[in-house]
N, C-alpha and C positions, 0 to 999 in steps of 0.2 A: 706121350708125356714129355719125352726128351726134346721134341721139336719146339713146343711152346717155351720150355726153359731156355733153349739155345737162342730163340728169338728175343726173349726178355734180356738175356745177357748181352746180346749184340746191341740192343737198343741202349742199354745202360752204358755200354762202352762208347758208343757214338753220340750219345745225348749231349755231352758238354760242347761238342763241336757244332751241333745242329740247333742249339737252343737259342740262337740269336747272335747277331754280330757283336763284336766287342766295341764298347763305346770309345769315342776319341774326344773327350771334353777339352775345351780350350782353358788356358790358365786365367784365373780371375785377375791376376796382376802380372804385368810384364815390366821389367826394368826400364825406367825412363817414361813410364805412362804419365806421371805427374808433370813432366817437362814438355809434353807434346803440345803442338800448336792447336788452336781452336779448329782449324781446317782439318787437321788429322783426326782429332777427337770426333768431330762431327761426321766425317766420312766413315769411321769405323762404327759409330753408333748407328748410323743409317744402314750399314751393311749387316750389323747384328740384328737389327729389327727385321730386315728382309729375310735373313736366315731363320730367325725364330718363327716368323709368319709361315715360312715354307715347312718348317719342322713340326709346328704345333698340331696339325691334323693327325700326325703319326704318334703323338705322345699318349693319347688316351686309349690304351689297349686293355684296360681293366676287364671290360665285358668280353672281348675276344679271348683273352687268356683264360678267363673263367670257363667259357664254353669249351675251349680246347682241353682244359683240365678235367672237366666233367666227361668229355669224350674219352680222355686218356684212361679213366678208371675202367672203361669197358674195352677200349681198343688202344694199344700201345702206340700205333703209328702217328696219331694226331700230335703227340708230344714233339715230333720233329718240327712242327710248324709253329710251336710256341716261342715267343720272344721273351724268355725268362729274364734276360739281362736288362731289358728296358733301355737299350742304348740311347734311343732318341730322347727319353726323359732325362737321362743323365746329361746328355749334350745340351739339351734345352736349358736345364738349370744352370749349367756352367756359363752358357751365353747370357742368361738373365743376370747372373751375378756380375759378370764382367761389364755388361751393359750399364747396370746401375752404378758400378764403381766409376766408369768413364763419365757418367752423367755428373757425378760429384766433382770430378776434376774440371769438367766443362763449366759447372756452376761457379766453382772457385775462381775460374779465369773470366767469369762473366761473358761467356761465349754467346754469340748470336745463334740460336738454334732454329732459325726460320727454315721451314720445310722439313724439319725432323721433329718427331714427337719427343718432348723433353720430360715426359713423366716417368717416374720409377715404375718398373714392372714388378708386381707382387709375386711372392713365392706361391707354390702349389697350395700350401696350407692357407695362405692369405686369400688366394683365389677361392678356395673352398668356403672360407668364412664369409667372403663377400657374396658368394652365390647364395649361401644360406640366408644372409641378411636380406638380399634382394628378393628371395622367394617369400620370406616372412612379410616384407613390406608389401609385396604384390598381393598376398593373401589378405592383408589388412585393408588394402585399397578396394579389393573386390567385396569384402564384407561391408565396408563403408558405403560403397556404391549401392549394394543391395538394400541397406538401411535407408539411404536417401531416396531410392526409388519407391520404397514402401511408404515413407513419409510423404512423398510427392503425391502418391495416389490417395492417401488419406486427406491431404490438403484439398485436392480437387473434389473429393467426395463432400467434404465439409462446405466448400464453396457452393456446390450444387444444392445442398440443403438450404443454405442461407438465401440463395437466389430464389428457390421455390417459396420460402417464407416471405421474402420481400414482395414477390409477385402477388401472393395471396393478400398481404397487408395493403399493398397499393390498390388492389381491386376493391378491397373493403373500404379503404379511405375515400375512394371515388364516390361512394354512396353514403358513407357516414363520416362526418367531421368529428374527430376525436383526438385530443391532445396526447392521450396515452398511445394511440396507434402511431402518431407522428414520432414520439420519443422512441418507440420500439423500432421503427424504421431507421432512425438515425443510428441507433445502437448496432443494428444488423449491418448497416452500410459501413460503419467503423470496423466491425469484425471482418467484413469482406475485404476491406482495404489491407488489413493486417495479413490476411491469408494470401492476398495477391502479392504483397511484398515478400512474404515467406516463400511463395511459389517461385518468384524470380531468383531468390537466393539459392533455393534448392536446385533450380535449373542450371545456374552457373556452376555450382559445386559438381553436379552430375556431369556436365559437359567437360569440366576439367579432369575429373577422374576417368571418364571414358577415353579421353585423349591420352592420358598417362598409361592406361591399360593397353590401348591399341599400339603404343610405342614399344611395349614390352614384348609383343607378339611378333 
């Protein structure tokens, strides 16, 4: 019984030093930022974008930490590998804040941002909301596509029925001259044209939605 207790105490003592490196976030503002030249602003914005791109794959540790925590309930050792401090996330957010602030200064000076992305980078909360919105829109597009495909099939089926009726009436008309048959044929031909126009519209909508969905994947 003493050995497990000693092991637990040892882990608790050393856990703070092994729970992940300490973050080193940059300052959002440095004295003189607003007086910097466009060249200087553009250079640092480009560097920040490169640093954030490098750091971004390391920031999403939610699943990893959850798995380590579950393991830690049963075995103490996995806690040594948890990055509880989330240093990369803190550093990324600091870079993002500074990046957006420098963009404001560059915009105020009307700097030429050719070759550098000039868009503000959203926060983690904003990115989450954007992802939610994008997912909702994607689901709506898929539902709309399914509805269009269903309507398209119904349209083709209706056209097939009209064509069969027309063929039967034209065969009948060849043997019997009847104004009533002629009028019915014209009515069916008009309906067929409407369905063909609808088919074209549905086809264009379907193609557009399929392209949008393929771009999401």
